[in-house]
MIGUMI-508244 format. One record per residue (C-alpha): residue in one letter; x, y, z. Coordinates in steps of 0.1 Angstrom, whole numbers, plus 5000, padded with zeros to 4 digits. Layout:
MIGUMI-508244
AXYZ ...
end
This chain:
MIGUMI-508244
M617215953322 K615316273323 T615816573300 L615216933312 E614817233290 Y616117583297 D616817913279 T620317923294 V622517703315 V625217873336 I628117643344 G630117743374 G628817893407 G631518153415 P630818533413 A630718543375 G628218253373 I626018383401 A625918723385 A625118573351 A622318363366 I620818663384 K620918883353 A619518613330 T616618553354 E615918923356 L615818933318 G613118673318 L615218373307 K614518033322 T617817973339 I619617703358 L623017733375 I625317433378 E628117403404 N630317093410 R631117183447 D628717143476 L628017523479 L627917833457 G630218133460 G633518023446 I636918143458 P635718463475 L634118253502 Q637518183516 C638818543512 V638518703546 H640519013535 T639019333522 G639519493487 F636319343471 G633419553457 L635119893453 H634219893416 Y630919713416 F629319793450 K631320113456 E632219973490 D635319803505 L634119453514 T635719113523 G635418843497 T632818663519 Q630718983522 F630919043485 V629718703474 T627018683502 R625418993487 L625218813453 L623918493469 D621218683488 K619918823455 L620118483439 E617918333466 K615418623465 L614918563427 R614618183434 V617118103407 E617317723401 Y620717563408 L622317223411 L625117153436 K627616863435 A626816853398 H629616773373 V629316873337 H630516563319 S630116693283 I628316933260 E626816833227 Y626217093200 L623016983183 D622017293163 Y622517673162 D620217723192 K620217373207 K622917233230 L622716933253 V624516953286 N625216613302 V625416653340 V626416393366 T624616443400 P624316243432 Q620816153420 G622016033386 V622716173351 V620616473341 R620416593304 I619716963299 L618617093265 T619417463263 K619417743237 T622517913253 I625317833277 I627218073299 Y630517913309 T632018053342 T634217783356 G637018013366 A640717943364 R643117683378 E646417753396 R649617663379 H651617403398 L655217313405 Y655617093374 E654817383351 I657517623363 G660617403361 V661417363397 V663317033403 G664316853435 D662416653461 R658616633463 P658116613501 D655116733522 G654717103526 I654217223490 Y650917403483 T649417633458 A648417973473 G644717873469 E645217543487 A647017723516 Q644217983518 T641517703518 L643317523547 M643617843568 D640418023561 I637917743555 Y639317463577 G641417653603 I644517443595 M648017603596 P650017473567 G653417563581 R655617793602 E658517893580 V657317983546 V658818063512 I656318193486 I657218143449 G655718413427 S654218743436 G650718713423 D648018873444 V646918553462 G650518483471 L650918843484 I647718813505 M648818473518 A652218623529 R650318863551 R647918593562 F650818373574 A652418663591 L649218743610 E649018383622 G652618403636 A654418223608 K657818353595 V657618433558 K661218403548 A660818553513 V658518603483 I660518513452 E659618653418 I661418563386 L660318893369 P662019223376 Y658719363389 P656019233412 G653219023397 G650419153419 L648719483425 M651019753440 R648519803469 N649119433479 V652919473477 M652619763501 Q650019633525 C651019263525 L654819273522 R656319603531 D654019663561 Y655119333575 N658819353565 I658619053543 P661419033517 L660519043480 L663318903458 L662819023423 G664818863394 H665218543414 T663818183411 V663717873431 V665817613413 K665417323437 V663217203466 V665116993492 G663416773519 K662916413529 K659516373545 R658916743548 V660317053530 E663617143546 K664917423524 V664917573489 I667817663466 V667418013451 A669318183423 K669318513404 V668218493368 D669518663337 E667518863311 N666218533296 F665018413331 K667718153333 P669518093366 I672918253368 E675518003378 G677318093411 T674418303425 E672718013444 F671918033481 E669717843505 I666617943524 P665617703552 C661817653554 D659217393561 T656617513536 V656617623499 V653617813486 L653117863448 S651618183434 V652718153398 G649618243379 L646218123368 R645017963336 P641417973324 Y639717633330 L638017533297 K638417153296 V634817083285 L634617363259 E637917273243 K636316943232 L633817143213 G636517313192 I636517653209 H639017903195 I641617993222 D643618323224 P647118223234 A647618563251 T644718513276 G644518133276 G640718193273 P638418193243 V638218443215 V634918633220 N632918923206 E631519213227 Y628818993242 L631518743252 E630118493227 T632718243215 N633018103180 I630417843190 P627018023185 G625218073218 V628117973240 F629318263262 V632218273286 A632818513315 G635018573345 N638418403349 A637418133324 L637518423299 V640518623311 V642318623345 N640918933362 D642619133389 L639219233404 V636319003411 D634119303403 Y635119263366 A634118893367 V630618993379 E630419263352 Q631319003326 G628818753339 E626019013335 L627219103300 A627118733290 A623518703302 E622619013281 G624218833252 A622218523258 K619018733258 V620018893225 F620918563210 I617518403219 E615418693208 N617218723174 K618218353169 G621818463170 I623718783175 P622419013147 T625719203142 K627319133108 N630019403106 W632419303133 K635619513138 L638619323152 V640419473182 E644119443174 K647019463199 G649419753193 R652419883211 N652919723246 I649519553247 R649819193258 L646119103257 V642719253251 V639119143255 P636719143236 H638419053204 A635719193181 V633319493186 S630319613165 G630219983172 E626519943177 R626619973215 D628720093243 V631419833251 I633819773280 I637419693270 Y639719493293 A643519483286 R646919423301 V650219553291 A653319353283 N655819573302 P655519833330 E655820203319 R655420543334 N653820863320 V651920703291 Y648620713275 V646320443261 Q644820513228 I642720383199 P643820613170 E641020513147 L638420633172 G640320943184 F640120783219 R642920863244 L643220763281 F646020933301 S647720733328 Y650620793353 G651720443347 V650720093335 R651719753350 P651119403337 A649419303370 E646819573367 M643919543342 I643319843320 W639519903320 F637620163300 K634320203282 L634020293245 R630820473236 K629020373205 D629020733192 M632820713189 F632420463161 S630620723139 K634120843129 L634920513112 G634420463075 A632120173064 D635219993051 V637119993084 N637119653099 K639619683127 I640719913156 T644019913174 L644719943211 E648120073220 V650220233248 K652320543239 P654820743260 R653721103266 
end
């Protein structure tokens, strides 16, 4: 069994992982990228719609175009990578020594590394997690599965479709089904507001006259060999079905778009600290976890609404790996916790130093209009016409803002306030 040695191992070959591997290589780190599928690129490979790259490339690209640009750069830099490689386990040996055990078609490979950048993305929530009872016939898919069938393999999953959940992939798939001639009977959302970006609600539903039923849920799937119908009901303020409001929607296909969860199976075995709000790890401003030298980026860190943010995080994690190797650890000692104030559901990173510019990612708990986002300790204020849970709040804090803080201040608070 051979053992290889690297400065950093990037686990996961989607946009965040590719970006991390590129940046780490540019920074002079000996890098290897590990992907368990038979090709690099991740989910954007099957995204034939536009809306990618506006933040990162300043262009409106398809997912395929977006990730191809990253892959072209990866190849030009001759970054090493392994495909069809499954990370079986990670062993923490010392502060700057981790052993990554990888199963490949050629056998087991052991990789000794100083740092790890974990970018395995997120998994889709499934029917068993949302309390839908009834039959389990053919014709039930997650939105990602339906997208893969249509845009990778050219297979039409069904002709009369009900979509549960109004996440962005579900909205995009509603339009995709409509463009292929299927009848999308309804998109059903348990919340009183859409779960995806408003631009997708407009472009994918309203432009195609697809009904969006807010405050409703599917309580039962009915079918013998194939889905035949779903039973739908209104919900109360506690999201419980209201008795007597049930009605049927005939369909042959049910598509689930009910959220993503960061996929951290291997890291959880190492004792990584998880933030219940994000489902991802607790990290500092370099996206380093509580395990020294282990960084997490992309949807494995926090579910992003733009793939551009995942790429940005991958690059930041690579910078963190460089700092870690050069200093035998992140040199900051005086971390300031980022606390969640009024109407903030989640925020990343969880700790900042004030020694460098830092990007903040956050989501609100409830939609509001005419508000501002502020960090009172820094005198920072960002005005907004409105905030929505589906849309990430993104902004940069400059290091000079922290000069206002006293030496004894060990936290800052992010909050949303009405104007």
